[in-house]
VEXRO-373920 format. One record per residue (C-alpha): residue number from 1; residue in three letters; x, y, z. Coordinates in steps of 0.5 Angstrom, whole numbers, plus 500, padded with zeros to 3 digits. Example, Ala and Ser with C-alpha at 12.3 -4.5 7.8 and 13.67 -1.06 7.14 Angstrom:
BEGIN
   n res  px  py  pz
   1 ALA 525 491 516
   2 SER 527 498 514
***
This chain:
BEGIN
   n res  px  py  pz
   1 MET 479 471 522
   2 THR 475 469 528
   3 GLU 478 463 531
   4 THR 478 463 539
   5 THR 485 459 539
   6 ASP 488 461 546
   7 VAL 495 465 545
   8 GLY 499 460 548
   9 GLN 497 455 543
  10 LEU 499 459 537
  11 ALA 504 458 533
  12 THR 511 461 535
  13 PRO 511 466 529
  14 ARG 504 469 531
  15 ARG 506 469 538
  16 GLU 512 473 537
  17 PHE 508 478 532
  18 ALA 503 479 537
  19 ALA 508 480 543
  20 TYR 512 485 538
  21 LEU 505 489 537
  22 ARG 503 489 544
  23 GLY 510 492 545
  24 LEU 509 497 539
  25 VAL 503 500 542
  26 THR 506 501 549
  27 ARG 511 506 546
  28 ILE 506 510 542
  29 ASP 500 515 544
  30 GLN 494 511 545
  31 GLY 489 516 545
  32 ALA 491 519 538
  33 GLY 494 518 531
  34 TRP 492 511 528
  35 PHE 491 507 534
  36 GLY 486 512 537
  37 VAL 482 511 530
  38 PHE 483 504 530
  39 TRP 481 503 537
  40 GLN 475 508 536
  41 ARG 472 504 530
  42 ASP 473 497 532
  43 PRO 476 495 539
  44 GLU 474 488 538
  45 GLY 478 487 532
  46 LEU 484 491 535
  47 ARG 484 487 541
  48 ALA 484 481 537
  49 CYS 490 483 533
  50 LEU 494 484 540
  51 ASP 492 478 543
  52 GLY 494 474 537
  53 ALA 488 471 535
  54 GLU 488 475 528
  55 VAL 494 477 524
  56 PRO 493 484 522
  57 PRO 494 486 515
  58 TRP 500 490 513
  59 ASP 497 496 512
  60 VAL 495 496 519
  61 VAL 502 495 522
  62 GLU 504 501 517
  63 ALA 499 505 520
  64 LEU 501 504 527
  65 LEU 509 505 525
  66 GLN 506 512 522
  67 ASP 504 514 530
  68 VAL 512 512 531
  69 ALA 514 517 526
  70 ALA 509 522 529
  71 GLN 512 521 536
  72 TYR 519 519 535
  73 GLY 521 521 528
  74 PRO 522 518 521
  75 ASP 528 515 522
  76 ARG 526 511 528
  77 ALA 520 509 524
  78 ASP 524 506 518
  79 HIS 528 502 523
  80 GLU 522 499 527
  81 ALA 519 497 520
  82 ALA 525 493 518
  83 GLY 523 488 524
  84 ALA 516 489 524
  85 ARG 516 487 517
  86 THR 520 480 518
  87 LEU 516 478 524
  88 HIS 509 480 520
  89 ARG 511 476 514
  90 ALA 513 470 519
  91 ALA 506 470 522
  92 VAL 502 470 516
  93 ARG 506 465 513
  94 ALA 504 461 520
  95 HIS 497 463 519
  96 ASP 496 461 512
  97 ALA 500 454 512
  98 ALA 495 452 518
  99 PRO 489 448 516
 100 GLY 483 452 512
 101 GLY 488 458 511
 102 ARG 487 458 504
 103 ASP 480 458 504
 104 ALA 480 463 509
 105 LEU 485 467 504
 106 LEU 480 466 498
 107 ALA 474 468 503
 108 HIS 477 475 505
 109 LEU 480 476 498
 110 ASP 473 476 495
 111 ALA 470 480 501
 112 MET 476 485 499
 113 THR 474 485 492
 114 ARG 467 487 494
 115 GLU 470 492 499
 116 GLN 474 496 493
 117 ARG 467 496 489
 118 HIS 463 499 494
 119 ALA 469 504 496
 120 THR 469 506 488
 121 GLU 461 507 488
 122 ARG 462 511 495
 123 ARG 467 516 492
 124 ARG 463 517 486
 125 ASP 457 519 490
 126 LEU 461 523 495
 127 GLY 464 527 489
 128 ARG 457 529 486
 129 LEU 455 531 493
 130 LEU 461 535 494
 131 ASP 460 539 487
 132 SER 453 540 489
 133 ALA 454 543 496
 134 THR 451 550 497
 135 THR 454 551 504
 136 TYR 461 551 507
 137 GLU 459 546 512
 138 GLN 456 541 507
 139 ALA 462 542 503
 140 GLU 467 540 509
 141 SER 463 534 511
 142 ALA 463 531 504
 143 ARG 471 533 504
 144 ARG 471 529 510
 145 ASP 467 523 508
 146 LEU 471 523 501
 147 ALA 478 523 505
 148 TRP 475 516 509
 149 ALA 472 513 502
 150 ARG 479 514 499
 151 ASP 483 511 504
 152 ASP 478 505 504
 153 HIS 479 504 497
 154 ASP 487 505 498
 155 ARG 487 500 504
 156 ALA 482 495 500
 157 THR 487 495 494
 158 ALA 493 494 498
 159 ARG 490 488 502
 160 ILE 488 485 495
 161 THR 495 485 493
 162 GLU 497 482 500
 163 LEU 492 477 499
 164 ARG 494 475 492
 165 TYR 501 475 494
 166 ARG 500 470 500
 167 LEU 496 466 496
 168 GLN 502 465 491
 169 GLU 506 464 497
 170 LEU 502 458 498
 171 GLY 503 456 491
 172 ARG 496 457 488
 173 VAL 496 463 484
 174 VAL 489 467 484
 175 VAL 488 471 477
 176 GLU 482 476 479
 177 PRO 483 483 475
 178 GLU 481 489 479
 179 PRO 474 492 477
 180 GLN 475 497 472
 181 ALA 475 504 475
 182 PRO 469 509 473
 183 PRO 472 515 470
 184 ARG 470 520 476
 185 THR 472 519 483
 186 ALA 468 518 489
 187 ALA 469 514 496
 188 SER 467 509 501
 189 ASP 463 509 508
 190 GLY 469 507 512
 191 SER 468 500 512
 192 ALA 476 499 511
 193 GLY 475 501 518
 194 PRO 481 501 523
 195 ALA 486 499 517
 196 THR 484 506 514
 197 GLY 489 509 510
 198 ALA 495 513 514
 199 ALA 493 519 510
 200 GLU 488 521 516
 201 ALA 493 520 522
 202 SER 493 527 523
 203 ARG 485 527 524
 204 PRO 483 527 531
 205 ALA 481 520 533
 206 ALA 474 523 536
 207 GLU 472 526 529
 208 PRO 466 522 525
 209 ALA 469 518 520
 210 GLY 462 518 516
 211 PRO 456 515 516
 212 ALA 456 507 518
 213 LYS 451 503 514
 214 SER 448 497 517
 215 LYS 451 490 516
 216 LYS 448 483 516
 217 ARG 453 480 521
 218 ARG 459 483 524
 219 PRO 464 477 526
 220 ARG 470 479 530
 221 GLY 475 483 527
 222 SER 471 484 520
 223 ALA 473 486 514
 224 ARG 475 493 517
 225 PHE 481 490 521
 226 ALA 484 484 520
 227 GLY 478 478 520
 228 LEU 478 473 514
 229 ASP 471 470 516
 230 VAL 467 476 513
 231 GLU 460 478 511
 232 THR 461 485 508
 233 GLU 456 490 509
 234 GLU 450 491 505
 235 ARG 451 498 502
 236 PRO 452 502 495
 237 ALA 458 499 491
 238 PRO 464 504 492
 239 ASP 469 508 488
 240 ALA 473 509 482
 241 PRO 481 508 484
 242 LEU 485 514 483
 243 PRO 487 515 476
 244 ALA 493 510 475
 245 ALA 499 511 471
 246 PRO 499 508 465
 247 ALA 502 501 464
 248 THR 506 504 458
 249 ALA 511 510 459
 250 THR 509 517 458
 251 GLY 512 523 459
 252 ALA 517 522 465
 253 ARG 516 515 464
 254 PHE 510 515 469
 255 ALA 504 519 468
 256 GLY 504 525 472
 257 ALA 511 525 473
 258 GLN 512 530 467
 259 ASP 518 535 466
 260 GLU 520 538 460
 261 THR 527 540 464
 262 ALA 528 533 467
 263 PRO 533 529 464
 264 ALA 531 524 459
 265 PRO 529 517 461
 266 ARG 535 512 461
 267 THR 535 507 456
 268 PRO 536 500 458
 269 ARG 544 498 459
 270 SER 546 491 456
 271 LEU 549 487 462
 272 ASP 556 484 462
 273 ALA 557 476 462
 274 ALA 557 476 470
 275 ALA 550 479 471
 276 HIS 548 474 465
 277 GLU 551 468 469
 278 ASP 548 470 476
 279 ILE 541 471 473
 280 ALA 542 464 470
 281 ALA 544 461 476
 282 THR 539 464 480
 283 VAL 533 461 476
 284 GLY 536 454 476
 285 THR 537 454 484
 286 LEU 530 457 484
 287 LEU 527 451 480
 288 GLU 531 446 484
 289 LEU 529 449 491
 290 ARG 521 449 488
 291 ALA 522 442 486
 292 ALA 525 440 493
 293 ALA 519 444 496
 294 ARG 524 448 500
 295 SER 520 455 500
 296 GLY 524 458 505
 297 GLU 531 458 502
 298 ALA 527 460 495
 299 HIS 524 466 499
 300 ILE 531 468 501
 301 LEU 534 468 494
 302 LEU 529 472 492
 303 VAL 530 477 497
 304 GLU 537 477 495
 305 ALA 535 478 488
 306 ALA 531 484 489
 307 ASN 537 488 492
 308 TRP 541 487 485
 309 PRO 542 492 481
 310 ALA 536 495 478
 311 ALA 539 494 471
 312 ARG 538 486 472
 313 LEU 531 486 474
 314 PRO 528 486 467
 315 LEU 532 480 464
 316 LEU 531 476 471
 317 ALA 523 477 470
 318 ALA 524 474 463
 319 GLU 528 468 465
 320 LEU 523 467 471
 321 HIS 517 467 466
 322 ARG 521 463 461
 323 ALA 522 458 467
 324 GLY 515 458 469
 325 LEU 516 461 476
 326 ASP 511 467 475
 327 ALA 509 467 482
 328 ASP 517 468 484
 329 TRP 517 474 480
 330 ALA 511 477 484
 331 THR 514 475 490
 332 LEU 521 479 488
 333 LEU 517 485 486
 334 TRP 513 485 493
 335 GLU 520 485 496
 336 ALA 523 490 491
 337 ALA 517 495 494
 338 SER 521 495 500
 339 LEU 528 498 497
 340 PRO 530 505 499
 341 PRO 526 510 495
 342 ALA 532 512 491
 343 ARG 533 505 489
 344 LEU 525 504 488
 345 VAL 525 509 483
 346 ASP 531 506 479
 347 ALA 528 499 479
 348 ALA 521 502 477
 349 ASP 525 506 472
 350 ALA 529 500 469
 351 LEU 523 495 468
 352 ALA 519 501 465
 353 ALA 525 502 460
 354 ALA 525 495 458
 355 GLY 518 495 456
 356 ARG 515 492 463
 357 GLY 511 499 465
 358 ALA 506 495 469
 359 ASP 511 492 473
 360 GLY 514 498 474
 361 HIS 508 502 476
 362 GLN 506 496 481
 363 VAL 513 496 485
 364 LEU 512 504 485
 365 ARG 505 503 488
 366 GLN 507 498 493
 367 GLY 513 502 495
 368 VAL 510 509 497
 369 GLY 506 506 502
 370 ARG 510 509 507
 371 PRO 510 515 512
 372 PRO 509 522 508
 373 GLU 515 524 512
 374 VAL 519 519 509
 375 ILE 517 520 502
 376 GLY 518 527 503
 377 ALA 525 527 505
 378 ALA 526 522 500
 379 VAL 524 527 494
 380 ALA 527 533 497
 381 GLY 534 529 497
 382 LEU 533 526 490
 383 ASP 531 533 488
 384 ALA 537 536 492
 385 ASP 542 531 488
 386 GLY 539 534 482
 387 ARG 535 527 480
 388 ARG 529 531 479
 389 ARG 526 526 474
 390 GLU 527 521 479
 391 ALA 524 525 485
 392 ARG 518 527 481
 393 ILE 516 520 479
 394 LEU 516 518 486
 395 LEU 512 524 488
 396 ASP 507 522 483
 397 ALA 506 515 485
 398 TYR 505 518 492
 399 VAL 500 523 490
 400 ARG 496 518 486
 401 THR 495 513 491
 402 ARG 495 516 498
 403 THR 490 521 500
 404 PRO 491 529 499
 405 GLU 492 530 507
 406 GLU 498 525 506
 407 ALA 500 528 500
 408 ALA 500 535 504
 409 ARG 504 532 510
 410 SER 509 529 505
 411 ALA 511 537 503
 412 LEU 512 539 511
 413 CYS 519 537 512
 414 ASP 522 542 506
 415 PRO 516 546 504
 416 GLY 520 551 500
 417 ARG 522 545 496
 418 LEU 516 541 496
 419 VAL 510 544 496
 420 PRO 511 547 489
 421 LEU 513 539 487
 422 VAL 507 536 491
 423 LEU 502 541 487
 424 ASP 505 540 480
 425 ALA 504 532 482
 426 ALA 497 533 484
 427 ARG 495 538 478
 428 ALA 498 532 473
 429 VAL 493 527 477
 430 THR 486 531 476
 431 ASP 484 538 478
 432 GLU 480 535 483
 433 ARG 486 532 486
 434 HIS 490 539 485
 435 ARG 484 542 489
 436 ASP 484 537 495
 437 VAL 491 537 496
 438 LEU 492 545 495
 439 HIS 486 545 501
 440 ALA 490 540 505
 441 LEU 496 545 505
 442 ARG 493 551 506
 443 LEU 490 548 513
 444 ALA 497 546 514
 445 GLY 499 553 513
 446 HIS 504 552 507
 447 ALA 500 554 501
 448 ALA 497 561 499
***
């Protein structure tokens, strides 16, 4: 977005979030990590967010929280994330409700869809380049550019999900399927810029991010950071998404999380009368709130429902669809993605067991957008508690949707336990992903 509104004139939620963001960056090393990368690649866009002229996408905030995790530990980052998410949601609601907000969202959604396609083609091209490399230097250069390209694709995908959610919050559901992925991965040229994936946070900020392409025009903030008023770059269309878990359950319920020794997936449990009454009452209340345009109260009710026992979610989904509240189900899934990792797996498991595998995969994909250290600790905890199938489901979703460097970093909190699990999960994705993760682990000194 490229507005020039003075910070003092911003709506209170946006002003509060900008103040929070400024406070956050004063507590981290501004010359390293993601802040350093963002500042190097798009200082104008970052400055606009700190000034409050723009509200950054959530993935940008999440990347900065990874800087917090690197400096103060994952517990501090988790604590910080709860308040950050609340302030961010309030800020984007204020932004989207302003005049022209919906049109800006639609323009940005179109730009991000093109960005996703561009990243798909770029990844494919770089994959071919890596295969044909004849020297170590050529291979390393291609791997570096491919890592950025994968990150660009992941960030574009995350922003598409976020933008659709925000459009639904405005009461206008946009159904725009993601382009089908080509069979081979490739990457983008770094146009996702400052919002680039958290996976590269360990890369020195001064390291080149891949060749930049020429643009028609680059408005302040641009698609690479947070801008909603965007003309995208003129460049080859980009990459295929990473192989995604199928909508229907296979193996240990979600694609690569297969383990013959793991317990069989749980079957759906029948709900008691109290659960049926709660679900019916919640849907009825939502209908009343929506009819009265009391969206704030409706949102609170959905947040509460997202924290219900996982076994209730499939029936709640069915009842919401029956009542014509599809947008509310999308909101609830978004909120469920914030559940603690073990409960996140339970929710995805319950949905898949009830035949809602696509919803289960969606909530997993959104839910694993957390710092690698947090995911690693959660997987190690589940595995230590004997919940090996759940640990593999969570790790599979993470390895599939994050970069190889992030996957490797997720194993560092307990290498003896996690390195084999990470490599197994990567092997279940593709041979290429296994090679890349193995290479990242070797660089970290944790694989032979």
